Every structure is written in structure tokens, then in C-alpha cells.
C-alpha positions in Angstrom: -87.5 -144.1 -5.7 -86.0 -144.3 -9.1 -85.9 -141.4 -11.4 -87.9 -143.1 -14.1 -90.7 -143.9 -11.7 -90.9 -140.3 -10.5 -91.2 -139.0 -14.0 -93.9 -141.5 -14.9 -95.9 -140.5 -11.8 -95.5 -136.8 -12.7 -96.5 -137.5 -16.3 -99.6 -139.5 -15.2 -100.7 -136.8 -12.7 -100.3 -134.2 -15.4 -102.3 -136.3 -17.8 -105.1 -136.8 -15.3 -105.1 -133.1 -14.4 -105.3 -132.1 -18.1 -108.2 -134.6 -18.7 -110.0 -133.2 -15.8 -109.6 -129.6 -17.1 -110.8 -130.6 -20.6 -113.8 -132.6 -19.4 -115.0 -129.9 -16.8 -116.9 -127.7 -19.3 -118.8 -130.8 -20.5 -119.9 -131.4 -17.0 -121.3 -127.9 -16.7 -123.0 -127.9 -20.0 -126.8 -127.5 -19.8 -129.4 -129.0 -22.0 -130.3 -127.0 -25.1 -133.4 -124.9 -24.7 -136.4 -126.2 -26.4 -137.6 -124.3 -29.5 -141.1 -124.1 -28.1 -144.1 -126.2 -27.8 -146.0 -124.1 -30.5 -144.2 -123.7 -33.8 -146.7 -121.0 -34.9 -145.8 -118.8 -31.8 -142.1 -119.5 -32.4 -142.4 -118.3 -36.0 -144.2 -115.2 -34.9 -141.6 -114.6 -32.2 -138.7 -114.9 -34.7 -140.4 -112.6 -37.3 -141.2 -110.0 -34.6 -137.7 -110.2 -33.0 -136.1 -109.5 -36.3 -137.8 -106.1 -36.3 -136.6 -105.3 -32.8 -133.2 -104.1 -31.7 -131.2 -105.8 -29.0 -130.8 -103.4 -26.2 -127.3 -104.7 -25.3 -125.8 -105.1 -28.8 -127.7 -102.1 -30.4 -126.6 -102.9 -33.9 -128.0 -106.4 -33.9 -131.6 -107.6 -34.1 -133.2 -109.3 -31.1 -133.4 -112.5 -33.2 -129.6 -112.6 -34.0 -128.3 -111.6 -30.5 -126.8 -114.0 -28.1 -126.9 -111.7 -25.1 -128.7 -112.8 -22.0 -131.1 -109.8 -22.1 -132.0 -110.7 -25.7 -132.8 -114.3 -24.6 -135.0 -112.9 -21.8 -136.8 -110.6 -24.2 -137.4 -113.4 -26.6 -138.9 -115.4 -23.8 -141.0 -112.4 -22.7 -142.3 -112.2 -26.3 -143.2 -115.9 -26.2 -145.1 -115.4 -22.9 -147.0 -112.4 -24.3 -147.9 -114.3 -27.4 -149.0 -117.4 -25.4 -151.2 -115.0 -23.4 -153.1 -114.2 -26.7 -151.6 -110.8 -27.5 -151.0 -109.9 -31.1 -147.8 -108.5 -32.5 -148.9 -104.9 -32.1 -149.7 -105.4 -28.5 -146.4 -107.1 -27.9 -144.6 -104.2 -29.5 -146.6 -101.7 -27.5 -145.6 -103.6 -24.3 -141.9 -103.5 -25.2 -141.9 -99.8 -26.2 -143.7 -98.7 -23.0 -141.1 -100.7 -21.1 -137.9 -99.9 -23.1 -138.8 -96.9 -25.2 -138.8 -96.4 -29.0 -135.1 -97.4 -29.0 -136.1 -101.1 -29.1 -137.6 -100.5 -32.6 -135.5 -100.6 -35.7 -138.0 -98.4 -37.5 -139.0 -95.6 -35.0 -142.5 -94.2 -35.3 -143.1 -90.9 -37.1 -143.7 -88.4 -34.3 -142.3 -85.0 -33.2 -139.5 -86.6 -31.1 -138.2 -88.6 -34.1 -138.5 -85.9 -36.8 -134.7 -85.5 -36.9 -134.3 -89.2 -37.5 -136.6 -89.2 -40.4 -135.6 -85.9 -42.1 -132.0 -85.6 -40.8 -130.4 -87.3 -43.8 -132.3 -85.2 -46.3 -131.5 -82.1 -44.3 -127.7 -82.9 -44.2 -127.8 -83.7 -48.0 -129.5 -80.3 -48.7 -127.0 -78.5 -46.5 -124.0 -80.2 -48.2 -125.5 -79.4 -51.7 -125.9 -75.7 -50.6 -122.3 -75.5 -49.4 -121.0 -77.1 -52.6 -123.1 -74.7 -54.8 -121.9 -71.6 -53.0 -118.3 -72.8 -53.1 -118.5 -73.3 -56.8 -120.2 -70.0 -57.3 -117.5 -68.2 -55.3 -114.8 -69.9 -57.4 -116.4 -68.8 -60.6 -116.6 -65.2 -59.5 -112.9 -65.0 -58.7 -111.2 -63.0 -61.3 -107.7 -63.8 -62.4 -105.3 -61.0 -61.6 -103.0 -60.3 -64.5 -99.3 -61.0 -64.0 -97.0 -58.0 -64.8 -93.5 -58.2 -66.3 -91.8 -57.6 -63.0 -93.5 -60.7 -61.4 -92.6 -62.8 -64.4 -89.0 -61.7 -64.2 -88.8 -62.5 -60.4 -90.3 -66.0 -61.1 -87.8 -66.7 -63.9 -85.0 -65.5 -61.6 -86.1 -68.0 -58.9 -86.2 -70.8 -61.4 -82.7 -70.0 -62.6 -81.4 -70.0 -59.0 -82.8 -73.5 -58.3 -81.1 -75.1 -61.3 
């Protein structure tokens, strides 16, 4: 075989392999999920999922998360709503299953008191520390400098020139 023919075969095989690699994800692609048969339920689900926290992402709402668990939870919300449950019942279902952590706004109860009053408590604590620090500074009295200390300071300044 000639050298030109071998390089052409190598090039064509590489090209076919590259095309196969590029087209493989398109073969695995699934059809997009349908938004839902009932637009009213879909709107309720979106509004409710914006008030719920993604359990995987934690700093993202359930509506904005792309995690698999978030998709499952959104589907569970749809199922609950199709079963005729109102938003409060759906939230109760999710909180009994996952705890108050799933809520962006935790309820006001003894377990969450620190969440509600913690910022005000830390602000008051910081203001108290600041007040007592300033008060302590005001009460400090200046000690008078005598002639001997002034002479020593002047001598140090002269030595550094």
C-alpha cells in the first residue's frame, strides 16, 4: 500500500470515529418532559415550589433547582395537587416527610426561636460590646509625661537620624 492511501484511511477512520462521538449524546437524548396537562396545577406547583428549599442545593428554591431530587419533589407536588390537596396540605405533607428544613420561612415555634430572634440578639450583643468598649476608652486617663521621658524620647530620635 502506498503511503498516501494509508494516511487517507487513517484520516477517514478518525473522521468517522469523531462523528460517532459527537452524535452519540444526541442518540441518548430523551424527549423533554411535558409541562403538565393542567396549567392551573402547574402554576400552583411553580408558586409553591418557589417557597420551598431544594434539599440537595440548600440555597436554591425547589423551582430553580435542576437536581434529580428537586424534579422528583416537583412531581410529588403535582401528584398531591392532582389528588385535590390544597397548598397547605402539600406543605404539611412535605414538612412531615422532610422536616421544617424544606421551608424557606420556618414556622414560629420553640425549636426555631433562635432563627427568628438570633439576628436581633447578635446585634444587641455587638452594640453592648461596642458601648462598653467606648465607655472604657473614655474612662482611661492620660498619664502625664515627665521631663525624663521626654528627654529619653528626644535622645532616641536624635540617634535614628
